C-alpha positions in Angstrom: 39.0 -1.0 -30.1 36.9 -1.7 -27.0 35.8 -5.0 -28.1 39.3 -6.3 -28.5 40.2 -5.2 -24.9 37.1 -6.9 -23.6 38.0 -10.0 -25.6 41.6 -10.1 -24.3 40.3 -9.6 -20.7 38.0 -12.6 -21.2 40.7 -14.8 -22.7 43.0 -13.7 -19.8 40.6 -14.5 -17.2 39.7 -18.0 -18.7 43.5 -18.6 -19.0 44.1 -17.9 -15.2 41.1 -20.0 -14.3 42.5 -22.8 -16.1 45.9 -22.3 -14.9 45.0 -21.8 -11.2 41.9 -23.9 -10.7 41.7 -27.5 -12.2 38.1 -28.4 -12.3 36.0 -31.4 -12.3 35.1 -32.9 -15.5 31.8 -31.8 -17.0 28.7 -34.1 -17.0 28.3 -36.9 -18.1 32.0 -37.7 -17.8 32.2 -36.7 -14.1 29.6 -39.3 -12.9 31.2 -42.2 -14.6 33.1 -45.0 -12.5 36.8 -45.9 -13.5 37.1 -46.7 -17.3 40.5 -48.4 -16.9 39.3 -51.8 -17.8 37.7 -50.5 -20.9 41.1 -48.9 -22.0 42.8 -52.1 -21.3 40.3 -54.1 -23.2 40.7 -51.6 -26.0 44.6 -51.6 -25.7 45.6 -55.0 -24.1 49.2 -54.7 -25.4 49.7 -51.2 -23.9 51.0 -50.6 -20.4 48.6 -49.3 -17.7 51.3 -46.6 -17.2 51.2 -45.4 -20.7 47.4 -45.2 -20.7 47.4 -43.2 -17.6 50.3 -40.9 -19.1 48.1 -40.4 -22.2 44.9 -39.5 -20.1 47.0 -37.2 -17.7 48.1 -35.3 -20.8 44.5 -35.1 -21.9 42.9 -34.0 -18.4 45.8 -31.7 -17.8 45.1 -29.8 -21.2 41.3 -29.7 -20.5 42.2 -28.3 -16.9 40.4 -31.2 -15.1 41.8 -32.6 -11.9 44.1 -35.6 -12.4 41.8 -37.8 -10.6 39.4 -37.5 -13.3 41.4 -39.2 -15.9 39.9 -42.5 -15.9 36.5 -41.1 -16.3 37.1 -40.9 -20.2 36.4 -43.6 -22.4 38.3 -44.6 -25.6 35.1 -43.9 -27.7 34.9 -40.3 -26.1 35.2 -37.7 -28.9 37.7 -35.0 -28.1 35.6 -32.3 -29.3 32.6 -33.2 -27.4 34.4 -33.3 -23.9 35.9 -29.9 -25.3 32.5 -28.4 -25.9 31.0 -29.9 -22.7 33.3 -27.4 -20.9 31.5 -24.8 -22.5 28.1 -25.9 -22.5 28.0 -28.0 -25.5 29.1 -25.1 -27.8 32.6 -24.2 -29.3 33.4 -20.8 -27.8 34.7 -17.7 -29.5 37.7 -17.6 -27.0 38.7 -20.2 -24.9 41.4 -21.3 -22.3 43.6 -23.1 -25.1 42.8 -26.5 -23.9 43.3 -28.3 -27.1 46.6 -26.4 -27.5 47.7 -27.5 -24.1 46.7 -31.1 -24.8 48.6 -31.0 -28.0 51.8 -29.7 -26.2 51.5 -32.2 -23.3 51.5 -34.9 -26.1 54.6 -33.4 -27.6 56.4 -33.5 -24.2 55.3 -36.9 -23.1 55.2 -38.9 -26.2 57.5 -36.7 -28.5 55.0 -36.4 -31.3 55.5 -33.5 -33.7 54.3 -30.1 -32.7 51.5 -30.3 -35.5 50.7 -34.1 -34.8 47.1 -33.3 -33.2 46.4 -30.8 -36.1 47.3 -33.6 -38.7 45.3 -36.3 -37.3 42.4 -34.1 -36.4 38.7 -34.5 -37.6 35.5 -33.6 -36.0 34.8 -37.0 -34.6 38.2 -37.9 -33.3 37.9 -40.0 -30.3 40.6 -40.4 -27.5 41.1 -44.1 -28.5 41.8 -43.4 -32.2 44.4 -40.6 -31.2 46.0 -43.0 -28.8 46.3 -45.7 -31.5 47.9 -43.1 -33.6 50.4 -42.2 -30.9 51.1 -45.8 -30.1 51.7 -46.4 -34.0 54.3 -43.6 -33.9 55.9 -45.0 -30.8 57.4 -47.9 -33.0 60.0 -45.2 -33.9 60.1 -42.7 -31.1 62.0 -39.6 -31.1 63.6 -40.5 -28.0 64.5 -44.2 -27.4 64.4 -43.6 -23.6 60.4 -43.1 -24.2 60.1 -46.4 -25.5 61.7 -48.0 -22.6 59.5 -46.1 -20.3 56.4 -47.2 -21.9 56.4 -51.0 -22.6 54.3 -52.0 -25.5 53.9 -55.7 -25.8 
């Protein structure tokens, strides 16, 4: 019973720190210069606004500062970034970063609640995930979303 209480306290503290104190992206991501050109080269038909919104969903989910959003490349693996937060390992308990990222995608891009789970694989990159979201935007749940993010 004590172990459960200790685990619950650790999870609670991690969640509070993620909620109240956004941090910088971990190394090697935090030392990069702006990757906006790489995103536009990979997705030339997608508006800069849509790319930034997607990356904002990601950095918010990972509890990084918003200013860090253009430090991530399309080729970055989601799991690598997540594990970098925890010293390169997958933790027993975390601050629900991936779940928060998934909820952010639901809110901003109207993907289904289990979208991230359905497309997930160990080497999923930010670019691959973004491609799948773009493909789904062809028939968005909310037509106003399509107008907000011009593709083409």
